[in-house]
C-alpha positions as CSV (number, residue, x, y, z in Angstrom):
1,X,-12.4,3.2,-12.8
2,X,-8.8,3.7,-13.9
3,X,-7.5,0.6,-12.2
4,X,-6.7,-0.6,-8.6
5,X,-4.1,0.4,-6.2
6,X,-2.8,-1.8,-3.4
7,X,-2.4,0.1,-0.1
8,X,-0.3,-1.5,2.8
9,X,-0.6,0.4,6.0
10,X,-0.7,0.2,9.8
11,X,-3.0,-2.0,11.9
12,X,-2.1,-0.2,14.9
13,X,-4.5,2.1,16.7
14,X,-1.6,3.8,18.8
15,X,0.2,5.9,16.0
16,X,0.5,9.6,15.4
17,X,-2.7,10.8,14.1
18,X,-0.7,12.5,11.3
19,X,-0.1,9.2,9.7
20,X,-3.8,8.3,9.7
21,X,-4.5,11.9,8.1
22,X,-2.0,11.4,5.2
23,X,-3.5,7.9,4.6
24,X,-7.1,9.4,4.5
25,X,-5.7,12.2,2.1
26,X,-4.0,9.5,-0.2
27,X,-7.0,7.4,-0.5
28,X,-9.4,10.1,-1.1
29,X,-7.2,11.8,-3.8
30,X,-6.8,8.4,-5.5
31,X,-10.4,7.7,-5.3
32,X,-11.3,11.0,-6.7
33,X,-9.1,10.2,-9.6
34,X,-11.0,6.9,-10.4
35,X,-8.8,4.4,-8.6
36,X,-10.2,1.5,-6.5
37,X,-8.3,0.8,-3.3
38,X,-7.2,-2.5,-2.2
39,X,-6.3,-2.8,1.4
40,X,-6.3,-5.4,4.3
41,X,-9.9,-4.6,4.9
42,X,-10.2,-4.7,8.6
43,X,-11.2,-2.0,11.2
44,X,-7.8,-1.9,12.7
45,X,-5.6,1.2,12.8
46,X,-5.0,3.0,9.5
47,X,-7.0,0.2,7.6
48,X,-10.1,1.4,9.6
49,X,-9.3,5.1,8.7
50,X,-9.0,4.2,5.0
51,X,-12.4,2.3,5.0
52,X,-14.1,5.4,6.7
53,X,-12.6,7.9,4.4
54,X,-13.6,5.8,1.2
55,X,-17.1,5.3,2.6
56,X,-17.4,9.0,3.1
57,X,-16.2,10.0,-0.4
58,X,-18.0,7.2,-2.4
59,X,-14.8,5.4,-3.1
60,X,-14.5,1.9,-4.2
61,X,-12.8,-0.3,-1.4
62,X,-11.7,-4.0,-2.0
63,X,-10.8,-5.8,1.3
64,X,-8.5,-8.8,1.2
65,X,-8.9,-10.6,4.5
66,X,-7.4,-13.8,6.0
67,X,-10.3,-16.0,7.5
68,X,-9.0,-15.8,11.0
69,X,-9.7,-11.9,11.0
70,X,-13.4,-12.5,10.2
71,X,-14.4,-10.6,13.2
72,X,-12.6,-7.3,12.4
73,X,-14.0,-6.7,8.8
74,X,-14.3,-3.0,7.8
75,X,-18.1,-2.1,7.4
76,X,-17.7,0.0,4.1
77,X,-16.0,-2.6,1.8
78,X,-17.3,-2.6,-1.8
79,X,-15.9,-6.0,-2.2
80,X,-14.5,-8.8,0.2
81,X,-12.1,-11.4,-0.6
82,X,-11.1,-14.2,1.9
83,X,-7.8,-16.0,2.1
84,X,-6.4,-18.7,4.3
85,X,-3.1,-17.1,5.0
86,X,-1.3,-13.8,5.3
87,X,1.0,-14.7,2.4
88,X,-2.1,-15.4,0.3
89,X,-3.4,-12.0,1.5
90,X,-0.5,-10.2,0.2
91,X,-0.4,-12.0,-3.2
92,X,-4.1,-11.1,-3.7
93,X,-3.8,-7.6,-2.7
94,X,-1.2,-7.3,-5.5
95,X,-3.0,-9.1,-8.2
96,X,-4.1,-6.9,-11.0
97,X,-3.0,-3.8,-9.4
98,X,-1.3,-0.9,-11.2
99,X,0.6,0.1,-8.2
100,X,1.4,-1.0,-4.5
101,X,1.9,1.8,-2.0
102,X,3.3,1.4,1.4
103,X,2.0,4.1,3.9
104,X,3.5,4.5,7.2
105,X,3.0,1.1,8.9
106,X,4.7,-1.4,11.2
107,X,6.5,-4.7,10.6
108,X,3.6,-6.2,8.5
109,X,3.8,-3.2,6.2
110,X,7.5,-3.5,5.9
111,X,7.2,-7.2,5.1
112,X,4.5,-6.3,2.5
113,X,6.6,-3.7,0.7
114,X,9.7,-5.9,0.8
115,X,7.9,-8.8,-0.6
116,X,6.3,-6.8,-3.3
117,X,9.7,-5.4,-4.4
118,X,11.0,-8.9,-4.5
119,X,8.1,-10.1,-6.6
120,X,8.8,-7.2,-9.0
121,X,12.5,-7.9,-9.1
122,X,11.6,-11.7,-10.0
123,X,9.2,-10.6,-12.7
124,X,6.0,-11.7,-10.9
125,X,4.6,-8.2,-10.3
126,X,4.2,-5.7,-13.1
127,X,2.7,-2.7,-11.0
128,X,4.7,0.2,-9.7
129,X,6.0,0.0,-6.0
130,X,5.9,3.2,-3.9
131,X,6.7,4.0,-0.3
132,X,5.1,7.2,1.2
133,X,8.0,8.6,3.1
134,X,5.8,10.9,5.2
135,X,8.0,13.3,7.3
136,X,11.0,10.8,6.8
137,X,9.2,7.8,8.3
138,X,10.9,5.5,5.7
139,X,14.2,7.2,5.4
140,X,15.9,4.4,7.1
141,X,14.5,1.9,4.7
142,X,15.6,4.2,1.8
143,X,19.2,4.3,3.3
144,X,19.3,0.6,3.9
145,X,18.4,-0.2,0.1
146,X,21.0,2.3,-1.1
147,X,23.4,0.5,1.2
148,X,22.4,-2.8,-0.4
149,X,23.4,-1.3,-3.7
150,X,26.8,0.0,-2.4
151,X,27.8,-3.4,-0.9
152,X,26.5,-5.4,-4.1
153,X,23.7,-7.0,-2.3
154,X,21.1,-5.4,-4.5
155,X,21.6,-4.3,-8.2
156,X,20.9,-0.6,-9.1
157,X,18.4,-1.6,-11.4
158,X,16.2,-3.4,-8.7
159,X,16.7,-0.7,-6.4
160,X,15.2,1.7,-9.0
161,X,12.0,-0.5,-8.9
162,X,10.9,1.2,-5.8
163,X,10.1,5.0,-5.5
164,X,10.3,6.8,-2.1
165,X,7.9,9.7,-2.4
166,X,7.3,12.5,0.1
167,X,3.8,13.3,-0.6
168,X,0.5,11.5,-1.8
169,X,0.3,13.9,-4.6
170,X,3.8,12.7,-5.9
171,X,2.7,9.3,-5.8
172,X,-0.5,9.7,-7.8
173,X,1.3,11.8,-10.4
174,X,3.8,9.1,-11.0
175,X,0.9,6.5,-11.3
176,X,-1.0,8.7,-13.8
177,X,2.1,9.3,-15.8
178,X,3.0,5.6,-16.1
179,X,-0.4,3.9,-16.1
180,X,-3.1,6.5,-17.7
């Protein structure tokens, strides 16, 4: 195994199936390159899709789950770790990972990627931070962060700590270039 990649994604079952397809493509490609995937570990939405894909391709899947979600644990997890809170879940998901990747997701995913960028800015996270901007999904966030730089609310060096990539392959190439 080359290391671990944290994946933040949607817990909704009511999203465009294309978002789940690109998530499955990403985790399969990462797994085939020898990376373990760390996720929220439930059967909900894209998390469940990731679990199914990793089970199908023999990937290593680490689930980080708050105790209050014990009834929706994904069945294919290679490892399961429990937390008391969502904040503890986020921190544990990042721990020891080479990179954190935000796939298309909702407000929880947005929280996770912004918290990860904040932790990196403060020097508490050493991994790379990526956003999969599939079909422009995260373009508004990219514009917002650039606006923060333009207005002095965010330094360019901190803005440069997050990469917006258009394809799973682009993310995996950058991870390989930096970490392997």
